[in-house]
N, C-alpha and C positions, 0 to 999 in steps of 0.2 A: 345295426349296423354288419353287415356280414365282414369278416376279418378278413376274408380274401379279396374283396372289391377294393380296389385303390381308386382310379380316376375315371369316374362316367362321363367325364365333359368330351368325350370323343364320341358319343352317341348322339343320337338326336332324338327329341321327344319322341318322334315314330317309333325310332329304332328300341327306344327304351319301352313303348308301349306294346309292341309286339311281342318282346322278351318277358314280357310280365304274361301275356295272353299264353304263351308258349308253356311257360314255367307252371301256369295254372293248370293245363291240361296233364302235364308232367305229373304233378302234384294230386291228382284224383285217379292218376294212373297206377299210383304207385300204394303199395300197403307199409313198406316199412316207415316205421316212426319216424326213423332217425333220418332218412334222407326226407321225407318231409317236412323235419324241424329245418332241413337246412335249406328247402328250397323255399320255405316259407320267408326265411332270415333275407334269402336274395330276392324274393318279390317284395320285401317290407322296404330293402334298401332302393333298389328301383324305382318305386312309389314314392320315398321322402323325397329322393333325388327329382322325380317329375314335380313332386308339391312344392320345392325349394326354388325350382324353373319357373313354377306357373308366379309364385309369388313374388319373384325378382321381377318377371314381365309385366305384372298388375304395377307394382311400383315405380318401373320405368315409366310405363304408361300414364300413371297418375302424375308424377313429376312434369313429362312431357306436357300435359294438358295444362298444369298449373304454369309451365315457362310460359305457353302460348298465349295466357290469360293477362299475364304481367307485360305491362307497356312500359319501357323505359324510353324517355325521350329528352 
C-alpha cells in the first residue's frame, strides 16, 4: 500500500479502473526509476482495493443466494 493514500471508498470501481489505466500510461512514459516505483505502488494499491471490493461483492452475492434458498416457515 502506498503510504500517502488513505481512503479509497470515495471512488467508484470505474474511477479506480480509470486511474489505473491513466497511471499505467504515465508509468511507461517516464524513465525515472524512482517515479516509476511510486506509480507502481499506487497502481498496486488501487488494484488491491478493486480486488477487495470484488471479493466482498462476490461474498455478498453468495450469501444472498444462500438466504434465498433457506425457507423458514
